[in-house]
C-alpha positions in Angstrom: 0.0 0.0 0.0 1.2 3.5 -0.9 0.6 5.9 1.7 1.0 8.9 -0.6 -1.8 9.1 -3.0 -4.3 11.1 -5.0 -7.9 10.0 -5.2 -10.3 11.3 -7.7 -13.9 9.9 -8.6 -16.0 12.7 -10.4 -18.8 10.3 -11.5 -22.2 10.9 -10.3 -23.7 7.4 -9.3 -27.4 6.6 -9.0 -28.6 3.2 -8.1 -32.1 1.7 -7.7 -34.1 -1.0 -9.2 -35.9 0.4 -12.4 -34.0 3.7 -12.4 -32.6 3.4 -16.0 -36.4 4.2 -17.0 -36.5 7.3 -15.0 -33.3 9.3 -16.0 -34.9 12.0 -18.2 -34.2 14.6 -15.5 -30.6 13.8 -15.4 -30.2 14.2 -19.3 -28.9 17.6 -20.2 -28.9 17.6 -24.0 -31.8 17.5 -26.7 -30.2 15.1 -29.0 -29.5 11.6 -27.4 -27.4 8.9 -29.1 -27.9 5.5 -27.5 -25.3 3.0 -28.1 -25.9 -0.8 -27.4 -25.1 -4.3 -28.5 -27.8 -5.9 -31.3 -29.2 -7.9 -28.3 -30.3 -5.0 -26.1 -31.7 -3.3 -29.2 -33.6 -6.3 -30.3 -35.2 -7.1 -27.0 -36.3 -3.4 -26.6 -34.3 -2.4 -23.7 -32.6 0.4 -25.3 -35.9 1.7 -26.9 -37.4 1.5 -23.5 -34.9 3.9 -22.1 -35.1 6.0 -25.2 -38.9 6.2 -25.0 -38.6 7.7 -21.4 -36.4 10.6 -22.6 -39.3 13.1 -23.0 -39.0 15.5 -25.7 -35.8 14.6 -26.9 -34.5 13.4 -30.3 -33.2 9.9 -29.8 -31.0 7.9 -32.2 -29.7 4.4 -31.7 -26.5 2.5 -32.7 -26.7 -1.0 -32.1 -23.6 -2.5 -33.9 -21.3 -2.8 -30.8 -19.4 -6.2 -31.0 -17.5 -7.9 -28.2 -14.0 -6.5 -27.9 -15.0 -3.6 -29.9 -12.8 -2.5 -32.8 -11.7 1.0 -33.9 -13.9 0.7 -37.0 -16.9 0.3 -34.9 -16.0 3.3 -32.9 -15.5 5.4 -36.1 -18.8 4.3 -37.5 -20.7 5.1 -34.3 -18.8 8.6 -34.0 -19.8 9.3 -37.7 -23.4 8.8 -36.9 -23.3 10.7 -33.6 -21.7 13.9 -35.3 -24.3 13.6 -38.0 -27.2 13.9 -35.8 -25.4 16.6 -33.5 -25.5 14.6 -30.5 -25.1 16.4 -27.1 -25.7 13.4 -24.9 -24.2 9.9 -25.5 -25.7 7.0 -23.5 -23.7 3.7 -23.3 -26.0 0.7 -22.4 -24.7 -2.7 -22.0 -21.4 -4.4 -21.0 -18.0 -3.0 -21.1 -17.8 -2.9 -24.9 -20.9 -0.6 -25.2 -19.7 1.6 -22.3 -16.1 1.9 -23.7 -17.3 2.9 -27.2 -19.5 5.4 -25.6 -16.6 7.0 -23.9 -14.6 7.6 -27.0 -17.6 8.5 -29.2 -18.8 11.1 -26.8 -15.4 12.8 -27.3 -15.2 12.3 -31.0 -18.5 14.2 -31.5 -16.7 17.4 -31.0 -12.9 16.4 -31.2 -13.4 15.2 -34.8 -11.2 12.7 -36.6 -10.7 9.0 -36.2 -10.0 7.0 -33.1 -6.7 6.1 -34.8 -5.7 9.7 -34.5 -5.7 9.4 -30.7 -5.2 5.7 -30.0 -2.5 3.2 -30.4 0.2 5.4 -32.2 -2.0 8.2 -33.1 -0.4 11.7 -32.8 -3.5 13.7 -31.4 -4.7 14.2 -27.7 -8.3 14.5 -26.7 -8.3 17.6 -24.5 -11.9 17.7 -23.3 -15.4 16.6 -23.9 -18.4 18.8 -24.4 -21.1 16.0 -24.9 -22.8 14.5 -21.9 -21.7 11.0 -21.1 -24.0 8.5 -19.3 -23.0 4.8 -18.7 -25.7 2.3 -17.9 -24.2 -1.4 -17.2 -26.3 -4.4 -17.9 -23.9 -6.8 -16.4 -22.4 -7.1 -13.1 -18.7 -7.1 -14.1 -16.8 -4.4 -16.0 -17.1 -1.5 -13.7 -16.4 0.7 -16.7 -19.2 3.0 -15.7 -16.9 4.4 -13.1 -13.5 4.4 -14.9 -11.7 6.7 -17.3 -10.4 3.6 -19.3 -11.5 2.2 -22.6 -10.3 -1.1 -24.4 -10.4 -1.2 -28.0 -8.8 -3.7 -30.8 -6.6 -2.2 -33.4 -7.6 -4.2 -36.4 -4.7 -3.0 -38.2 -2.1 -4.4 -35.8 -4.5 -7.0 -34.3 -3.6 -5.6 -30.9 -6.2 -5.0 -27.9 -5.0 -2.2 -25.7 -6.5 0.0 -23.0 -6.8 3.9 -23.7 -6.9 6.2 -20.7 -8.1 9.7 -20.8 -9.6 12.2 -18.2 -12.4 12.9 -20.7 -13.5 9.3 -20.4 -15.0 9.8 -16.9 -18.7 9.4 -17.3 -21.0 12.3 -16.1 -23.5 9.9 -14.7 -23.4 6.1 -13.8 -26.9 4.6 -13.8 -26.9 1.3 -11.7 -30.1 -0.6 -12.2 -30.1 -4.1 -11.0 -33.2 -5.1 -13.1 -31.2 -4.9 -16.2 -29.2 -7.9 -14.9 -32.1 -10.1 -14.0 -32.1 -11.9 -17.5 -28.5 -12.3 -17.9 -27.7 -16.1 -18.7 -25.6 -18.2 -16.0 -22.5 -18.3 -18.1 -22.3 -14.5 -18.7 -23.0 -14.0 -14.9 -20.1 -16.2 -14.0 -17.8 -14.5 -16.6 -18.6 -10.9 -15.8 -18.6 -11.6 -12.1 -15.2 -13.0 -12.1 -14.1 -10.1 -14.1 -15.3 -7.9 -11.3 -13.4 -10.1 -8.8 -10.2 -9.7 -10.8 -10.7 -5.9 -10.8 -11.0 -5.8 -7.0 -8.2 -8.3 -6.2 -5.9 -6.5 -8.7 -6.5 -3.1 -7.2 -5.9 -4.6 -3.7 -2.3 -6.2 -4.5 -1.4 -3.4 -6.8 1.7 -1.4 -6.5 -0.5 1.7 -6.7 -3.0 0.8 -4.1 -4.0 3.1 -1.3 -6.2 2.9 1.8 -9.3 3.8 0.2 -8.9 1.1 -2.7 -8.0 -1.5 -0.4 -11.1 -1.1 1.7 -13.3 -0.9 -1.5 -11.4 -4.1 -2.8 -12.0 -6.0 0.3 -15.7 -5.3 0.5 -16.3 -6.1 -3.3 -14.2 -9.4 -3.2 -16.3 -10.5 -0.1 -19.5 -9.6 -1.7 -18.7 -11.4 -4.8 -17.7 -14.6 -3.1 -20.9 -14.6 -1.1 -23.2 -14.0 -4.0 -21.9 -15.0 -7.5 -22.7 -18.8 -7.4 -26.1 -17.9 -5.9 -26.7 -15.6 -8.9 -25.3 -18.3 -11.3 -27.4 -21.1 -9.8 -30.7 -19.1 -9.4 -30.8 -16.0 -11.9 -34.1 -15.1 -10.1 -32.3 -14.5 -6.8 -32.8 -10.7 -6.7 -30.7 -10.2 -3.8 -27.7 -11.7 -5.1 -28.2 -9.9 -8.5 -28.3 -6.7 -6.7 -25.3 -7.5 -4.6 -23.4 -8.5 -7.7 -23.9 -5.4 -9.7 -23.2 -3.2 -6.6 -19.8 -5.2 -5.9 -18.9 -4.6 -9.5 -19.4 -1.0 -9.1 -17.4 -0.9 -6.0 -14.6 -2.8 -7.7 -14.7 -0.5 -10.7 -14.3 2.5 -8.4 -11.4 0.8 -6.6 -9.4 -0.2 -9.7 -9.9 3.1 -11.3 -7.7 4.6 -8.9 -4.8 2.0 -9.3 -5.4 0.2 -12.8 -5.2 -3.5 -13.0 -2.2 -5.7 -13.2 -0.8 -8.9 -15.0 -4.2 -10.6 -15.3 -5.6 -8.0 -17.4 -2.4 -7.4 -19.5 -2.4 -11.4 -20.2 -6.2 -11.3 -21.1 -5.6 -8.9 -24.1 -4.0 -11.7 -26.5 -6.4 -14.2 -25.0 -9.4 -12.3 -26.2 -8.0 -10.7 -29.5 -6.4 -13.9 -30.8 -8.1 -16.8 -29.1 -11.6 -15.6 -28.8 -12.0 -15.9 -25.1 -14.5 -13.6 -23.5 -13.0 -10.9 -21.4 -14.0 -12.4 -18.1 -12.8 -15.7 -19.0 -9.5 -14.4 -20.4 -8.9 -12.6 -16.9 -10.0 -15.3 -14.6 -8.3 -18.3 -16.2 -5.0 -17.0 -14.9 -6.7 -15.7 -11.6 -5.6 -18.5 -9.3 -2.0 -18.7 -10.6 -1.7 -14.7 -9.9 -3.1 -15.1 -6.4 -0.3 -17.6 -5.7 2.6 -15.5 -7.3 1.2 -12.3 -5.5 2.8 -13.5 -2.4 6.2 -12.8 -3.9 5.9 -9.2 -3.1 2.6 -8.8 -1.3 2.6 -11.7 1.1 1.4 -9.8 4.2 -1.5 -8.1 2.4 -2.6 -11.3 0.7 -2.5 -13.2 4.1 -4.7 -10.4 5.5 -7.2 -10.8 2.7 -7.2 -14.5 2.9 -8.0 -14.2 6.6 -10.8 -11.5 6.0 -12.3 -14.0 3.6 -12.2 -16.9 6.0 -9.3 -18.8 4.7 -6.3 -20.1 6.6 -3.7 -19.4 3.8 -3.4 -17.5 0.4 -3.1 -21.0 -1.1 -6.6 -22.0 0.3 -8.0 -18.9 -1.2 -6.3 -19.6 -4.7 -7.9 -23.2 -4.6 -11.3 -21.9 -3.4 -11.3 -19.5 -6.5 -10.4 -22.3 -8.8 -13.1 -24.7 -7.4 -15.6 -21.8 -7.6 -14.7 -21.3 -11.3 -15.0 -25.0 -12.0 -18.4 -25.2 -10.2 -19.7 -22.4 -12.7 -18.4 -24.5 -15.7 -15.6 -21.8 -16.5 -12.2 -23.0 -18.0 -9.3 -23.2 -15.7 -6.6 -24.4 -17.9 -5.4 -22.6 -21.3 -5.7 -25.9 -23.2 -9.7 -25.5 -22.8 -9.3 -22.4 -24.9 -7.6 -24.3 -27.5 -4.1 -22.8 -26.6 -1.1 -25.1 -27.2 2.4 -24.9 -25.6 3.7 -23.4 -29.0 1.5 -20.5 -28.4 2.9 -19.4 -24.8 6.0 -17.5 -26.0 3.8 -15.2 -28.2 1.1 -14.7 -25.5 4.0 -13.8 -23.0 5.4 -11.3 -25.3 2.2 -9.6 -26.1 1.2 -9.7 -22.4 4.3 -8.0 -21.3 3.6 -5.0 -23.7 1.0 -3.2 -21.5 2.4 -1.1 -18.7 -0.1 -2.2 -16.2 1.8 -5.7 -16.1 4.5 -4.1 -14.0 1.8 -3.1 -11.2 1.8 -6.8 -10.4 3.6 -7.6 -7.1 6.0 -10.0 -8.6 8.6 -10.1 -11.1 7.0 -9.9 -14.6 9.5 -10.9 -17.3 9.6 -13.3 -20.1 10.7 -16.2 -17.9 8.1 -15.7 -15.2 5.1 -15.0 -17.2 6.0 -18.1 -19.5 6.3 -20.2 -16.3 2.9 -19.0 -15.0 1.2 -19.6 -18.2 2.8 -23.2 -18.6 1.7 -24.1 -15.1 -2.1 -23.6 -16.2 -1.6 -25.1 -19.6 
């Protein structure tokens, strides 16, 4: 833990069952651009929110894919500019929320995302368009971070983009939107939130506030994720999961993530794993190696969660994943030993890998990956 720290959380948060249908008074603009994935548009969730924005022009964009590409961003930004959007609403999982962040900036900054991201030479200095994020999964925490993750199709690299203009103006937390999420997605997104919380906790940039938030989020997830997985209609568990995801998001918004997320990028971009699966598959191994430089903190977390040792915590997490039919070995994703060197090299590229409380180099990362092959 770092005793010297800065803490900034500029996002207004409103949380209540059904609140997504009653946000009209919070919308400042007259031309609202709602981004979602095709499913949320087809099942009417996006239109329900739009229909409740009294007296406003609403346009929908529903072509957000998992692990969104820069091309999708530019297509959405072009349509938002054309309508003169003064409010952008991101509705869905992390992909939709991340695209909403950059689109809300591009409405007035102009150009392509490639001008600002992954080798671009321009900088986004400000955002004039209101940004509202409404998560429909309990996992990413993107509604309370200033990070977006996009895939550069030109280089086939998935990388995070951080900008102060990405902080949403408003995060709308509506547990009702998660009631119909299928069990597999509940597991994947819930374990993503677990990764956010634990990575913020052992992070080299951790602070007393993030530590307290992380401990709360991890405990709440362990108490509720299997309940929500086994019984999607357990509304108490659903509410606890979306709130714990929010808390984990606030925590890692201050610290960033670590090696788990760095290694997840090639697993999603090149091997097709969902983000939550790509993160959680290395989680037990990272819990074990976190003791290298954060032994005292990790022992304290294990004790707080009711485990005698960090190894017991790691094994319990792996057992939990197995109980939810999640992969715990890389070969379950079709990865072979010949792929490990490449995954290692790509995973060492993001700077966040060095926030891990263990030595992260070619040898140590390769060894970690081989241990879970």
